[in-house]
C-alpha positions, 0 to 999 in steps of 0.5 A: 520489419523493413528488409528482414534479410539484412538482420543478424541477431546479437542479443535477445533483443537486438539486431545488427545488419549485414551492411552496417555492422555498427548499426543496431536495431532493437526488437522495440522499433528503436535503432542506433547508427553508431558510426554516424551517430544517427538514431531513430524509432521506426521503418521511416526513420530508417529509410530517411537516415540510413538509406537517405530517401526523401520523405515522399519516396520512403512513404511510397516504398513503405506502402508497396511493401508486403508485411513481414512478421517474425514467427514467435515461439509458442507461449507456455503458461507460467506456473501459478505462484502459490500463496506465501503461507502466514508466518506469525512472528515469534512473540517475546517473553514480555512486551516491556520494550513495546510498552515504554515505546507505546507510552512515548507515543502517548498511548494510555495504560488502559488502551495498551492493556486492553490490546494486550489482554485481547491478544491483538498486540504483542512484542517480537524481536528480530536479532537485536531489534524489538517490534510491536506486532499488531494482529489482524484476525478473522471472524473466528479470532484466528490470526490472518495478518500481522503488522509490525512496527519498529520500537526505534526509527520508522521501520514497519512491515507486514509479516509474510502471507498476511492478507490485507483484507484483515485489518487490526481491530479494537473491538467495541464493547458491545457486538451490536454496536453500530459505529466504526472509526476507520484509521490508516495505522494501528497506532492511530487507531490506538491513539483514536481510542485514547482521545475518546478515553480522554474526552469522557463523554462516552466510553472509550469502546463505545465504537470499533477502531479499525486500522486498514494497515495502509490505504486499501479498501479490502479491510473496509469491505471485509469489516463491513461484510462481517459486521452488517449492524454497522450504520455510522462510519467515521473516516480518521485517515491522515491529514495529508494528500494521499489520506485526503484523496483516499477519504474522499473516495471512501466517503462517496463509496460508503455514502452511495451504499447508504452508511452515514459517513463522517469525515473526521480527519485530525484536528491538529498534526498530520495523524491521529497520534501526532493529535494525541501527542499535541493534545497532551502537550497542550494539557501539561502546559496549561497553567492551574487556575 
């Protein structure tokens, strides 16, 4: 600091000077001389603009100064934040609104009913708004995360205290299944299951369907840790810039760990739900021969 005896503190981060009352200096190094409309960001700027020294003289003057530091008060450790307890959204008496909403999104009755019966999907109501609740369970089947999706508009959020490593998972029919398909959103996971169901080549529950609840590695790592039999991973992430970039990182990371990884972005549309809806539209428009 240059000439600390000149400083007069006027706020937690700002000072004026004894000589120039309109000259304000901040503790981040910036200063502004309001009466002259001059500003700068260093002691050198101060000498050149306020003291009107020439450049060589100003540099020499600074080199001859003894360093000065403002004593700081002792730092006190901040109290550790306790984790927010997980709050499971209260279920509504029925799931009729969620059912109508998901049917509009192209989800089949069979996939919908399986998720309801498995206890990983239900309906909740906040005020006058009805939402889908997609649960993320631990290995003991205990809910640890809840992903909410409004039945109107584009509202979505995670329930307070949700842990991102517990993704929404549609389990395979057999525990020893070695394939998982990974999606961003729960509705995309449901859509992937419906597309598999419509193909009728293999049973739709011949693989796991995992939703990450966004773009995060935690749910992938937890799932693979708790399902060591997995050998084949299908990356079914969104067909946009963020989804493609994340899929590329996952592809490299998982391939290096010895998994057989297949990149499977939606063939049409931005995500798997768009692909499901577009394919269903094409089927209804196809003339009967």
